[in-house]
N, C-alpha and C positions, 0 to 999 in steps of 0.2 A: 486380542479378541478375535481379529480377523484370521490368524492362523488356526485358532482353536475351532471357529466356526467352519473354515474350510476343511479341517481335518474331520469334523463330525460329518460334513456333507459327503466327503469322499468315502468315509466308512459306511455311511447310510447307503450310498450308491452301490458299493461292493456287496453289502448284505442283501440288497434288492435283487442284484444280478445272481447272487449265489442261490437265492430262493427260486428265481426264475429259470435258472440254467437247467435243472432237471426237466422242467415242463417243456422248455424250448427243445431240448434234446429229444424228448419224445415226440413232439410235433415233427422235427426234421427227420427223425427216423421213420415216422409213419408215412411222411411225403416220399422219402426215398423208397420205402418198401411198396407203396401203392402208386407210384409215379405213372405207371402206364394206365391204371384205372383212372387216375385223376385226369390225365391227359385225354382219355377216351370221352370224358365229359367236356373239359375245357376247350378242346380244339373245335369240335362241332358248334359249341356254344358261340365261339368267337366268329366262326365262319358265318353262322346264322345271323349273329348280332350286326354284321357289317351293313347289310342293307337297311336295317332298323335305324342305325346311326345316320346313314345318309339321308334317309327319309325324314329325320327329325321328328317333330311332333305328329306327323301324318301317318295313318296306318298303311301297311302293306298287306295283300292277301285278300282275295274275293270274299271268302267265307267269314273272314274276321269282321269286315264292315258290314256285309249283306246280311249276315245271320247271327254271329256271336254276339255283337255289340247290342242289336235289338233284343235278342232273347235275354241277355243279362239285364237290360233295363226292364223287360217285361216281368221276369222272375223276381227282381228286386222290388217292383211295385205290386206284386201279388196278382199280376194280370194273367198268369199262366196256370192252367189247371194241373192236376196230378198226371193225367195222361199225357198232356202236352209236354211236361217236363220229362217224363219217363221216355217218351218218343223223341226227345232232343238230345240223347246222349248226356245224362244228367252228371256224370261223375266230375267233368271239367267244371261245370257250373257250380258244384258243390264247394269248391274253394275260391272261384272267381267271384260269385255273387256275395258271399259273406264278406270278403275283402272290400268289395265295392260298397256295400251297406255300411260297413264300419268306418271306412276311410273317406268314402265319396271321391276317391281317385277316379279320374276318366277311365272308363272301360277300355278306351282306345289304348292308353298307356299300360293298363294292366295286361292287355294281349301283346302289346310290343315287348313287354318283359317276359311274358309266358313263352313266346315263340322260340327264342334261343334256349330257354331252360328246357322246354319239351324236346327240342332236337338233341340237346346234350344228354338228356336222360335216355332217349331212344338209343343213340349210339353207345352209351355205356352199357345198357342192357345187352346190346349185340356183343360188345366185348366180353361180358360176362358169360353169355352163351357160348361163345367160341371157346372160352378157356374152360369153363366147367362142364359143358355138355358135349361139345365136339372134340374136347381133348387136345386142342391146339396150343401151341406154345404162346407165351405172353406177347411175343413180337408178331407172330402170325395172327393173334386175335386183334392186335392193334392195327395191323395192315388192313383188316376188314373194315375197321373204324375209319381209316383214312379213305378208303373207296366210298363209303357212305357219306362222309363229311363234304367230299368234293365232287360227287357225281351229280349231274343236273336233275335226274329224276328224283333222287332222295331229296335234294333241295326243293324240288317242286312240291313234294309231300310236306316238307317243312314250312312251305310258303303259307299254306292257309289249313291244311288238314290237321289242325291240332288235336282233334278228337280221335282221328286214326292214329296219330303218333302215340297219344296217351294209351290207347287200346293196344297198339302194338308192343309198347313197352311192358305193359302188364302181362300180355300174352306170352312174350319172350321170357319174362321172369318166371311165369307159370311153367313154361317148358323146362327152364333151368332147374326150378326147384325140385323136380322129380329125380334129379341125379345126385347121388352122394349126399342126400340130406341127413341131418343127425340121427333121424330115427324114422321108421315107417310111419308113426303117427304124425310127425311133423311134415313129412312129404304129403301125406293124405290131407292135411289141413292147408298147407301153403299153396299147393297146386290148385285146388278148386277156388281158393279165395282169390288168387291172381286172375283166374279165369272169370269169376263173377264180376269182378271189377272191370275186366277188359270188356265184358258184355254191356256193362253199364257206360262204357266209354263211347263206343261207335258200333253201329249196326253191322257194317261189313267186316270188321274185326270179329264181331260176335259169330258171324257165320264161319270164319276161320276156326274159332274156339270150338263151336259145335261139330264141325267137320272133323277136327282132330280128336274129339271125345268119341264120336261115332266110329271112327276108324279104330281107335283103341278097344272099344267095346267089341267090335266085329272080330278083331285080330286076336283078342284074348282067349285062351283056351283053358285057363284055370278058373275054378270058382273063387270069386273074390269075397272079401269080408263085407259085411253089411255097410260098414262106414265108407269104404272104398266105392261101393255100389252107389250109396247116396251121394257121394262127391262127384260121381259122373253124371248122375241124374239132375243135380242141382243146376248146373249150367244150362241144360236142355230146357228145364222148366222156366228159368228166368228169361231165356232167349225168347220162348214162346209168348211170354208176357210182354217183352219189349217189342216184338213184331206186332202184337195187337195194338200196343200204344202207338206204334209208328204209323200203322195204317189209319188209326183214328185221326192222327194229326195230319196225315197226307190227303184225307178227304176234304179238300178245300178247292176254290176256284182256280183254274189254271194247271191242276196237277191231276193226271190220270193214273189211277192205280193198275187197272186191267184193260181199259178201253183201248181203242185204236186198232191196229192192224200189226201183223208180223212184219219184221224188218230183218230178213236173212243177210242183208248186206252189212248188218252191224258186226257180225263175226269177222267178215273180211276186213272191214274198216279198223276194228280193234286189233286184228292180227297184224295189219300194217303198222299200226301205232306200237305194237309190241316190238316189231323189227326196229322201228324208228328209235324207241326208248332204250333198247338194250343191244342192238345190232353191234355197235362197236365193241362191246364186251362179250359177245356170245362165244368167240373162240376161246377167251380165257376162262369163261364160265364152264365150258365144256370140258376143258383140261382140269379145272379145279373141283368139279363135281366129285371125282373120285376120292378126293381128299377129305371130303365132309360126309357125314352120315346122311345118306340120301333119305333113309326112312324117317328122318326128323322132318324133312320138308316135302314129303311125299303127299301128305294130306294138304298142306299149304298150297302146293302147286296144283293138286287136283280140284281143290275148292275154287281157286282163282280161275282155272280153265272152265269150269262149269259156270261159274259167273259170266265169263266172256260169252259162253254159248248161249245162255238164258237171256242175253241181252237182245235176242231176237224176238223175244215174247211182246205181246201188246202191252202197252202202258209205259209211261215215263219212268216209273219206279224201276223197271228192268232196263229199259233201253238207254236212259241218260246216264246211267252209272257203270256201264260196261268197261270204260277206260280206267275206271278206279281200280278194278281188279288187277289191271296191268301195273298200276303204280304200287299196289301192295306186294307184287312180286319182287320189288326192289330189294328187300333184305335178303332173301336167299340167293338171288342172282349176283348180287354185289359181293356177298360172302364167298361164293363160289369163284367169282372172277379174281377176287384178291388171292385166293389160294392158287388159282391157275397162274397168276403173274408170278407168285412166289416160286412155283415149280419151275417155270421157265427160267427165272433168275438163277435158280440152282443148277441148271443145266449148262449155264454160259461157261462156267469155269471148266468144264470138261470137254468143250467143243472148240474147234478151230475153224475159222473160215465161215463162221455163222454170223455175219455182220448184222443180219436183220434181227437176230435175238438181241444183240446189244442195243439196236435201235429201239426195240420194243422196251427193254429195260429202262432206258431214258425217256422214251416217248410217252409211255403210258402215265407215269406220274406228272410229267410235265403238262400232258394234255389235260389231265384231271384239273390241275391247279389253274391252268389258264382259263379253261371252260368255266370253272367255278368262279374265277375272278370276273370274267365278262358277264356271266349270269347274275352276279351279285351286284355289280356297280354300274353297268351300262344301262341307259334308259330303254324303254320298251321298243321292240321292233328294230333294234339296231344290229343284231346278229341274225343272218339269214336261217341258219339251222334251227334256231329256236322259234321261228315263225311258221314252221311247217304245220303244227298241230295247235294253233292258238286257243282252240275250244277245249283243249285238254291240258296243255302245258303253257303257262304265261310266257311271253317272249322275254321277260325280264322279271327278276324278284322286285324290282322298283316299281311296283304297281299294285293297286288294289282293285277295286271295281272300276278304277279310272287310271290313267296314267299319273304317275308322281307329279308330273309338271302341272297338272291341273288341280291338285289337291289344295294349294293355297287359295286359288280362285273360288273353289267350291265352298271353302270355309267363309270367304268373304261374302258369298252370295247367301249362305245360311244366316250370317249375321245381319245382312240386309233384310231378309225376311222376318227375323226376330223383332226387329225395330220398326219395320215399315208396314207389316201386315195390318190392315184395318180389322175391326171387329167382324164377326161372323164370316171368317176366312177359313180356306182349307188349302192344303198343299197335296197335290198328287205327285207321286214320284215313281220313276222307274226303279227297278230293283237295285240299279247301280248307284242310285242316290238315296235310297231309302234309308239305310243305316247312317249316312251323313246327316240326314235331317233329324233322325232320332237322337243322334249324338250331340248336335249343335243347336237344336230348336228346344225351347222350353217344354216341359210335359203338358202344358195347357193347350199347346198347338195341336190341331188336328191334322194327322198325316195319313194318307191312304197310299197303300203299296200297290202299284199296278203290275208287279212281278216283272216279267220280261216283255210285256206289252207296252204299247205306247200309252202315256198318261192320258191321251185323248180317249182311250177306251173305257175309262172309268168315270166320264163326266155324267152318265146317267145315275151315278151314285150320290152326286153332289148337288142336285138341283135346289136344295134348301139353303145353300150357302151364297151369299152375295158376292164373295170374292174367291176366285179359284186360281192358284198359282202352281206352277211347276219350275224345276230347274233342269236345264239341258244346255248342251253346247250351242255355240253360235252356228249359223248355217255354214256348211262346208268343213266343220271341225268335229272331232271326237269320234266315239265308237257308236255302235248300234244305230246306224243311219236310217234303216227302215221304220224305227219307232220314233221319229221326230214328232213333236208335239204340235201337229197341224191345227190351225184355227186359234192359236195363241199369239199374243203381241208381246214385244220385248218391253219389259219394265226397267231393267238395269243390266248392265254388262260388266263383267270382271274378267279381263283376258279372253279366253275362249269359252268362258262359262256365262250363260245368261239367265236371268230370272224371267220367265214368262207369265203372262196373265191371260186367262181365257175370258174372264169377264170381271 
């Protein structure tokens, strides 16, 4: 009986493997065929996931905890109107909010997962653009992905600009869709569809989309079909609606749309930042620009340049985002730099006595990997080069609105408030702590955001409350020192974080 049973088991496993073998073969064949495309997603996914793993349960990225988490909670609770949603870059929330509502998984965890995924998708879209649109070889296209995955500026975009990443991914797919699609009809549908979704992802990327469409319209000499004409008008119309919604959302305390004065120094400062961001790669990018289609990036570069120039206009809406146009240049600059590096490497074999070329061949990838490793794994303010423009580029990926080292203490402070706040209490928080309060305090707690001002500036709004609390660093520690909550006494201390009470 034992021999019969063993024989049956053996034949059963053999039959099972025979049935699975064709399926496994197809899977292995597909992996081999698309190994570079798969690696174009998995490599940047892994690089971006490293700081998330190091941070553990705590968020990284300013916008993540300061804006994305509160917006998710507000949308899920129905506290945000149509204009507010449309002006917030609704596409990302269209899948984050339903997942949160259905699962009640912490929005912090959802965004920790979304970060590596979005960076992987962005780099994969660049790989596809290089191969399908620019006509580069698979290896050359993958080289561009390597530059994107390891350069600190693209990693800074991946740090917290999730909406811009999503928008750039869709914009790039739209650019790719116009090349060698199955039919004219398919191209006419796919391209504007991607462009419309990109506009719903991020306002700055929307400007890139509209700039590209306008350049195409102006450079077109032939009479186009009605369908093609409508496909070009639709993104412009949607952009106008998004701008209107964004301005409605921006008219709030502490945010100036057009007020203030001109600031011509912004152009100079953002130009210096441009040199800082891409200076090490400018020689390679200049060499590689001849290997890529300049016309493809002409509108991209032109729109970004105009954005830097208009950062001189009055109002925070223009002035505070000037540096973001520099960040959006990372894709074309890094593609050109990757091709320039490849061109230099190709010359090494035919030259003798050019030791500096051999040093470049080894030094560039080594420098990218080392800098990415330091940027992703070392605590804030540890590498001097990354501290030169801390208002634009975080000194480390291991930080959110606060250093990673303070995250556990902030959570303890929020837990203390949750159980210790008496009735008729309110919490006033600086923007750096607002998302933390929203994430860790129950919805019945009243929380007021003082934006980038001191919590003390909002005391006139809470005169009806018996107890007023805030969370801040202990004296002599932390960031944003000019906004220390004067007039408050310490109620509890957790490491470098303290809970203060005004009354």
